[in-house]
Structures are given as C-alpha cells and as structure tokens.
Legacy VTK file of the C-alpha trace (Angstrom):
# vtk DataFile Version 3.0
C-alpha trace
ASCII
DATASET POLYDATA
POINTS 122 float
9.640 12.685 -5.419
9.149 13.595 -1.477
5.288 14.464 -2.445
4.915 10.480 -3.745
6.326 9.379 -0.403
3.800 11.983 1.403
0.725 10.857 -0.619
1.478 7.027 0.123
1.784 7.417 3.523
-1.478 9.411 4.022
-3.247 7.101 1.786
-2.387 3.733 3.496
-2.359 5.501 7.062
-5.939 6.002 6.742
-6.544 2.069 6.923
-3.798 1.293 9.418
-0.483 2.351 10.824
1.543 2.321 7.494
5.440 2.008 6.960
7.658 2.487 4.002
9.464 -0.877 3.486
12.852 -1.020 5.498
11.379 1.664 7.885
9.248 -0.452 10.419
9.909 0.900 13.843
10.730 -2.127 16.461
7.786 -0.589 18.663
5.238 -1.456 15.731
1.933 -2.923 16.731
0.084 -4.935 14.466
-2.031 -4.459 12.509
0.198 -2.381 10.257
0.595 -2.061 6.492
4.303 -1.908 4.862
4.514 -0.608 1.228
7.002 -0.381 -1.203
7.795 2.770 -3.003
7.838 2.611 -6.733
7.500 5.602 -9.046
7.212 4.996 -12.926
8.214 7.439 -15.353
5.478 9.815 -16.490
2.444 8.469 -17.677
3.535 4.629 -17.343
2.669 2.440 -14.467
4.381 0.035 -12.500
3.651 -2.266 -9.370
3.403 -1.080 -5.803
3.107 -3.396 -3.267
1.794 -3.692 0.233
1.570 -6.248 2.792
-0.944 -6.048 5.832
0.273 -7.545 8.990
-1.792 -9.008 11.849
-1.485 -10.783 14.548
-5.070 -12.230 15.269
-6.195 -15.830 15.263
-7.347 -15.839 11.710
-7.558 -13.513 8.675
-10.509 -11.440 9.377
-8.685 -8.265 10.544
-6.274 -8.447 7.613
-9.040 -9.160 5.003
-10.895 -6.315 6.421
-8.308 -3.667 5.776
-7.473 -5.159 2.805
-11.113 -5.107 1.508
-11.205 -1.256 2.707
-8.193 -0.526 0.200
-9.866 -2.511 -2.415
-12.854 -0.352 -2.503
-10.717 2.650 -2.483
-8.615 1.597 -5.722
-11.200 -0.681 -6.815
-11.413 1.470 -10.417
-9.089 4.268 -9.690
-7.914 6.454 -6.985
-6.328 9.876 -7.666
-3.818 11.217 -4.988
-2.895 14.725 -5.386
0.803 15.482 -4.896
1.699 18.675 -2.980
4.061 19.991 -5.746
1.427 19.419 -8.483
0.359 16.756 -10.698
-0.857 13.307 -9.058
-0.450 9.734 -9.058
-3.268 6.970 -9.753
-3.703 3.986 -7.680
-5.609 1.001 -8.903
-6.069 -2.963 -8.554
-3.472 -5.108 -9.771
-4.321 -8.714 -10.790
-4.108 -10.726 -8.554
-5.030 -7.984 -5.921
-4.597 -9.917 -2.795
-2.609 -12.744 -1.891
-1.949 -14.974 1.214
1.336 -14.879 2.427
3.196 -17.540 4.699
5.136 -15.736 7.431
8.147 -17.145 9.158
6.286 -16.385 12.425
3.009 -18.859 12.618
1.150 -16.107 14.783
1.317 -13.304 11.971
-1.286 -13.390 9.208
0.323 -11.504 6.205
-1.505 -10.577 3.238
0.176 -9.017 -0.291
-1.389 -6.551 -2.133
-0.549 -5.910 -5.792
-1.671 -2.252 -7.041
-0.680 -0.558 -10.158
0.566 3.293 -9.545
0.649 5.676 -12.572
2.172 9.355 -12.324
0.467 12.075 -14.435
3.718 14.800 -13.934
7.482 14.499 -14.364
8.456 14.409 -10.654
12.402 14.163 -11.668
LINES 1 123
122 0 1 2 3 4 5 6 7 8 9 10 11 12 13 14 15 16 17 18 19 20 21 22 23 24 25 26 27 28 29 30 31 32 33 34 35 36 37 38 39 40 41 42 43 44 45 46 47 48 49 50 51 52 53 54 55 56 57 58 59 60 61 62 63 64 65 66 67 68 69 70 71 72 73 74 75 76 77 78 79 80 81 82 83 84 85 86 87 88 89 90 91 92 93 94 95 96 97 98 99 100 101 102 103 104 105 106 107 108 109 110 111 112 113 114 115 116 117 118 119 120 121
C-alpha cells in the first residue's frame, strides 16, 4: 500500500505542494493540496477527495490548479505503482466544489476523484 501513497503524492505534487490528510506541516505555505487516501478493493472504485487551499484575493489561483488536475484526469490517468500494477484516477461528479473556509482569507476548492486499483495490494 505504500506504493499507492507514493503514487498519489507524486501525482498531486506536480500541481502544488501536496500533503496527505492529517500530515500538513505547520510551516506549509499556500497554495497547497490536501488529499485523502482511499484504497478500494481490486477492480473496484471509490472516492478520493482533495482540497486545494489558496490565500489569494479570489479563486483564480485555486481554479487554475483545479484545471490542471482536471485535464490530467479528464478521461483517466493511470499511475504505475513501484511494486507492479497501477491505480486509475478519473473525474467524479461533481468534480469541483467551492467550500467555505473558517478563515475568510483562504479559498478552498474540493475535488471529487474516483480511484480504482488494478492489482491486489493487501
């Protein structure tokens, strides 16, 4: 399962600094992405969520990052795993949602991504 963690980190990090949910360093600077780690059973899919956090005057920066991720998973993005097999990422519905944040200076977009596994990981 460690290979899934590495693949997801590598995927999200190409768009902005990325952190697994619950592992955000206190010194993290925005924009950044926080993603959940969900691993479905073999040949099944589940929802993987990600949030883009930005501290800008509007949503332009966060929407730009969401657009890059959208293009990457529009049809299906296959991520190879170090120990063989791969995970597949594709857009969920709705793909992007605006989320209110407790800090009014922070812009947050919530992404809904489907994840499927083509190799038994456990």
